[in-house]
C-alpha positions in Angstrom: 62.8 -35.7 185.9 61.2 -32.0 184.7 58.7 -30.8 186.0 56.1 -32.4 183.2 57.7 -35.8 184.3 57.1 -35.0 187.6 52.9 -34.1 186.6 52.7 -37.2 184.7 54.1 -39.4 186.9 56.9 -41.0 185.1 53.7 -41.6 181.7 56.0 -43.3 179.1 56.7 -40.0 176.2 54.3 -40.6 173.6 56.2 -39.9 171.5 57.9 -43.6 171.8 54.3 -45.3 172.3 54.5 -47.6 170.0 51.9 -47.2 166.9 48.7 -49.7 166.7 49.0 -50.6 162.4 45.8 -52.8 162.9 43.3 -50.6 162.6 41.4 -49.7 159.8 41.3 -46.4 159.5 38.1 -44.5 158.8 37.1 -43.5 154.8 35.0 -40.6 154.2 32.8 -40.8 151.7 31.1 -37.9 149.6 27.5 -37.1 150.3 27.4 -37.6 146.1 29.0 -41.6 146.6 27.1 -41.9 148.7 24.4 -41.3 146.5 25.7 -42.3 143.2 25.6 -46.3 145.0 21.7 -45.6 146.4 21.2 -45.1 142.7 23.2 -47.9 141.9 21.6 -50.5 144.1 18.1 -48.9 142.6 18.9 -49.3 139.3 19.4 -53.1 139.6 23.4 -53.1 141.4 23.4 -55.2 143.7 24.3 -54.5 146.8 26.7 -57.2 148.3 28.8 -55.6 144.8 28.4 -52.0 145.9 29.6 -52.6 149.6 32.9 -54.3 148.5 33.9 -51.7 146.3 33.4 -49.0 148.8 34.5 -51.2 151.1 31.5 -50.9 153.9 30.2 -53.0 155.5 25.4 -53.1 154.5 24.3 -51.6 157.7 26.8 -48.4 156.8 24.9 -48.7 152.7 21.5 -48.7 154.3 22.7 -46.3 156.6 22.8 -44.1 154.1 19.9 -44.6 152.2 17.8 -44.1 155.1 19.2 -40.8 154.6 20.2 -40.0 151.2 17.6 -42.3 150.0 14.8 -39.0 148.6 18.1 -36.9 148.6 19.0 -35.9 144.9 22.4 -34.1 144.2 21.3 -30.3 144.6 20.1 -31.4 148.1 23.4 -32.4 148.8 24.4 -29.2 147.8 22.1 -27.4 149.6 22.3 -29.2 152.3 25.9 -28.5 152.4 26.1 -24.5 152.0 23.6 -25.7 155.2 25.0 -26.7 157.1 28.2 -25.0 156.5 26.0 -21.2 156.8 25.1 -22.9 160.9 28.6 -23.9 161.4 29.7 -20.1 160.6 27.3 -18.7 162.7 27.8 -20.9 166.0 31.5 -19.9 165.4 29.9 -15.8 165.7 27.7 -16.8 168.0 30.8 -18.6 170.3 33.1 -15.0 169.6 30.3 -13.1 170.6 29.7 -15.0 173.8 33.1 -14.7 174.5 33.5 -11.0 174.0 30.7 -10.8 176.7 32.6 -13.0 179.4 35.6 -11.0 178.9 34.2 -8.1 178.8 32.3 -8.5 182.2 34.8 -9.8 184.0 37.1 -6.4 182.5 34.1 -4.0 184.2 34.3 -6.5 187.4 37.6 -5.5 188.2 37.3 -1.9 187.3 34.9 -1.7 190.3 
């Protein structure tokens, strides 16, 4: 038994652990597809039919409707752009804070 196995306390290797195949993977629907489903419902198509086609629950459909009911496709595109920009800004902030922490450690060691 190697050092890693000793640290893990003899736990079984994760590669030999059987994978649970009974769980469903989550399918992600684009915002555009979500809005299309909402518009289809507003034009008279039944919610049950839409849910069955998209393999979603009624709860998911109504959550989409609550979140995106008033949005149009240009609104969704703008939202995606803003989310991307926000992600980039958060990464820049994290990088700056990390650089600041590293410089602080280096300065403390030199003194």
